[in-house]
Phi, psi and omega in degrees: 000133179275166177300321179295320179295317178297317178298320178297315179298313180296320179295317181292334185249019184305310181300316180297315181294318179295322179298325179290342181270348184301308182296309181299323178294320176297317178296318181295317178300316178299317179303314180285315184294324184267352184309314184263006182251005180207169173270101187293343178285342184238339185284104184299319180296317178298312182299319180296314180297313180300311182298324178292314181295314183269008174055055179265013186298336181278349181279144180283161182304317180297318178298314180298317179302314179295315180302310183289332173294317177296316180301316179297316182293325186259357188296337180279344180281115184296339183270358182268136178243166176301324180298319181294320179296000000 
């Protein structure tokens, strides 16, 4: 496939592709906006949204509990990233 062919496909499907991004962008905004407004180790809605966005569904409950406890403990540290947690 040439660059021109790919550009044509993307241009023709722009609306469809953008529609597919609405939910993930909303989930990401909630993840960032609510991080410092709740106790992420206990807030079920935050945890569910985060786990859905970052696809943590395969992780067991104990692993998730530990992960969100670390995230809560470290969220005020400016040098901590989601990757590090």
